[in-house]
N, C-alpha and C positions, 0 to 999 in steps of 0.2 A: 522887625528884627527876627533873625532866624531862630533864636531860642524859643520864641513864641510858637513856632511851628515844630518844635522838638529837635532841632538841629543844634550842633555845637562844633566849633572849629578845632582842628588839631593839625599841626605841621607834621610832615613826614619825618623830619629830624630838625636839628637846630638851624640848618640853612635851607631846608626844603620848602616846597610850596605848601600852602594851607589847603586842607580838604574839609568839607562839611560832612559830619557823621550823623547818622540817625539809625542806631542799631535796632534790630528786630526785638531784642530783649534789652530792657533798660535797667540799670542798677539805681535803686533809691535807698535811702536810709529812713525807715519809719521814725518820725520824731518822737512818737510816744513809746517806742521800744528801746531807745538808746539808753543803756545803763552804764554808768560810770564805774569802772572797776575800783575796788578798794586799793589795789596796788597803785593805781594812778593817783588817787588822793594822797597816798603816802609819798609818791614822787614829787607831787606839787608842793607838799609841805617840806620835804627834805631839801629840795633845790630852791625853794623860795620863789617859785614862778609867780609872775603877775602878768596881766594882759593889757594890751592897748589895742585900739581899733583904728585902722586907717591912718596911722602915724607914719609908717614906713612901707606903704603899698608897693612902690617900685622895687625896693630892696627885697621884699618878700618874694615877689614874682621872679626876680633875678636869681635868688637863691634856690627857688623851686626848679629853675632851669639848669642849675649846675649839677648835672648828672652825666654819667657816661652816655646814656641814651636818653634823649629828651624830645618831646613834641613841642616844647615851648621855644619858638623862634623869636628873633628880634622883632619881627612884624607882630607876633602875638603880644610880646611885652609892650610895644608901643600902643597897640590897639586897646589892650586892657587898661593901660595907664590912662589913656583918653577916657575910657568908660568910667574909670575911677574918678577922674576929674569932673565927669558929668553926674556922679552920684550913683552909678549902677554897680560898679565893681568895688569890692570891699576886702580888706585884709584883717585878720586877727593875728596879732603878734604876741609871742610868748617871750618873756624877758626874765633875766636874772640880774638884779642890781642895775636895771636900765639897759643892759646889753641884750640885743636881739639874738635869741638862740633857737627859734623855731616859729612856725606859723603856717598859715594857709590863706588862700584867696579864692574868691568866687564872685558870682554875679547875682544880684538881687533884683527880681522883677515881680511886683505884686506880692503874692504869698509864696513865691518859689525862690529857693536859693540853689544855684547851680555851682556845686563845688568843683573847682578846677584842679588845684594841686596843693600839696603841703610839703614841708620839709622840716628836718630836725637836726640840730647840732648838739643837743643834749638829750639824755634819756627821757622819753615820753613827752618831749616839748611839743611835737606836732599833735599827739593825742590830746594833750591838755588844751591846745587851741581848738581842736575839734569839739571837745565837750563844752568848752566855753561858747562855741558857735551854737551847739544844740540848745544851751540855756537861752541865748539871745533869740533864736528862732522860736522856741516855745513861748518865751515871755511876750514876744511880739505877734503871736498867733499865726505863724507861717504854717502852711499845709504841706509843702513839698521840699525835700532835700534830695536833689538829683546828684548822684555820684557817677553817672555816665556808664562806665563799665565796671563789672565786678572783678575784683582781684583778691588775693589772700588778705591783704591789709584792709581793704574796705569791708570784706566779709567779716573780719575780726571786729570791725566797728559796728556791725549790724546790717550791712547792706544786703538787700535781697534783689532778685531779678523779677521784673514784671514784663508782660507783653507790651509792645508799642501801643496797642489799642487801649489798654488800661492806663498806661502812662499818659497818653494824650488826654484821656478823660480827667485824670488827676491834675494834669498841667492846666487844662482849661479852667477847672475850678479854682486852682491856686492863682491864676492870672486875674481872676475876677476880684480877688481880695485887694484891699488897700493897706498893706502892711509896711511898716517902716523898719529899716535895719538900724536899730539904736542900741547903744551899749546898756549894760546893766551893772549893778554894783558887783564887784568882784567877790564871788561866793567863797573863794579859797582864802582870801586874806581878811575876811570879815570877822 
């Protein structure tokens, strides 16, 4: 699998061909440094967010693709849905009264989670899913959260850039781990 060698796929656009990327500098989010803002806790409480895992994977990836410019093609959707059915790709869904209002998806291999995309239809719904992901990864002793490229949003979440050399060392250590992507008790509603 290409992820094990540091590559990830992106389509040129919604209908374009898929290319494999391996940037010189890689964005990761250090799991021990991710701090949940107080304003997010207030949003979660105000809107009554709760979370589910892997219930609506295909719906999450499709909603992530519904942007003016997207790299998520139908081929990507089909491939990741197959990976989900095989137990590698996962989604975290943010809900209000059972309705899907945000979420994210990514790939889990060993102690590495490769974040692919997120979306939000309500204030802070994708951020809430992200911090739920952080809780899951920390609880299950993951080592690496790969966010691929840095952008203003991922930087706000704590993303940093590291060289490909350092990334590959960290990736190899993470792949040696036998971590499970399992749910945890919802901290917000407890």
